[in-house]
N, C-alpha and C positions, 0 to 999 in steps of 0.2 A: 403767808407764813412769816414768822418772825425769825430774824437772824441773830445769832449770838456774836457780838462784836467784842474782840479782845485786843488789848494792846500787846505788842510783842513781849513774850516772856510771861504774860499773865495766863493763869490756868483757870478753866471754868470752875465755878463753885460747885460743891457737891449737889447733885440733883439737877444741874443745869441742862442736862439733856432730856429732862422729863417732858418737855414740850415737843420733842422730835417725834415724827411718826414712828410706829412700832418697827417698820422695816429698817429705818435708818438706825434706830437703837440697836437692832439685831446685827446690822452690818458692822457697827462700831465694836460690838462685843465678839464678833466672829474673828478668831485668830487667822493670821495670814496663811497658816499651813492647812487651812480647811479646804483649799482648792484641790482639785483632782491631781494626783501625781502624774508627771509627764511620762509617756511611754518611752521605752528605751530607744525605739526607732526615731521618735521625735527628738529625744535628747541627742542622738548621734547627729542628726541634721542640724539642730540648733547649735550644738557644740561647734560644728564646723563653721557655721555662719558667724558666730561670735568671735572665734579665733581669727578667721580670715578678715573680719572687719577691723579687729585690733591691729593686725599686721598691716593692712592697707592704710590705716590711719597713721601709723607710726613709721612706715617705710619711706625711704627717700631713694628714688631711682631704682626701685626693685630690691633694695637691701634693707633688711630690718636690723636696727642696732640692738644688740644684746650686751648688757654690761654685767660681766661675771663679778659676783661679790668679791671685793678686795682688789679688783682690777681698776686701772685708771682709764684705759681706752676701751670703748665698746668693740665687740666683734661685729662685723657687717655680714649678715647671714642672708642667704637666698633660700626661699621656701622650695623644698623638693617634694615633700609628701606629707599630707595630713591623713594618717591611716585611721579610718573610722573603726577598724577592727581592734584597735588598741584602747578604745574608749571604755572606761569602766565607771560604775556608779560608786561613789565614795559614801554618800548618804542620800537622803531624799532629794536634795536640791543641788548637790555638787557632783560633777563628773570630771574625770581626768583622762587625758589621752596624750600620746606621743606625737610630736611633730618633728619631722626630719628637715634639716637645713644643710646647706653647703656653705662652708667658710672658705674664703679665698686665701687669706694670709694669716697664719700658715694654713695650707690646704688641709681640710678635715671635713668629716661628716659629723654634724652636731645633732644630738637627739635631746629635745627639750620637752619636758612635761608641762602641759597647760592644765589648769584647773578652772572650770567655768562654774559660776554660782548662778543658779536659776531662781533663787529666792528673791522676793521683792519685785518691784515693777521694772527695774533695769537689770537685765542679764549682763554679766561682766566676767572678765577673766580675773579671778581672785588670786591666782598664784602662777608664777612662771619659775620653773626649777630645772636646772641643768641635769640631765640624766646621764649622758655619756658623750665623749668626744673620741672619734676614731680618726687618728691621723692618716692621711693618704699621701702617697708619694706622687710627686709630679710625674706625668708621663715623660719618659726619656725622649729627647729630641730625635727625630728621624734622621738616620744617616742618609746622606744623599749618595746615591750610587751613580757613578759615571758610566756612560756607555762607552765601551772601547771602540775606537775607530777600526 
């Protein structure tokens, strides 16, 4: 077979794919959305995998840095729960779900929505959005009781 050699930025001339086998021409014409849609159960499993991989890649010593828009310092968050029951389908290739974190300073439970995009060859987290922050009080120090002699 012959190969079509192009310089970077050069486009093939009209009809340049005429020499390709019919299956290759068909594959080029088949839009990417022609693949079978992902089942919801698969989406839940894959969502969890993609989000956990992002957190592992970006975490340092178990803390994931989240920079709130308009803030100068990131919050250091510890993963508490990725609740697969919160995952919902936004459209054919995008799913969103809540991930719960604990923030140490100041102490709070932080709920962040992650959106995962399954279109294309590389699945990725396409959006991270703060959903809620619930401040928590530090536990009161225990009073030491003395035994009376």
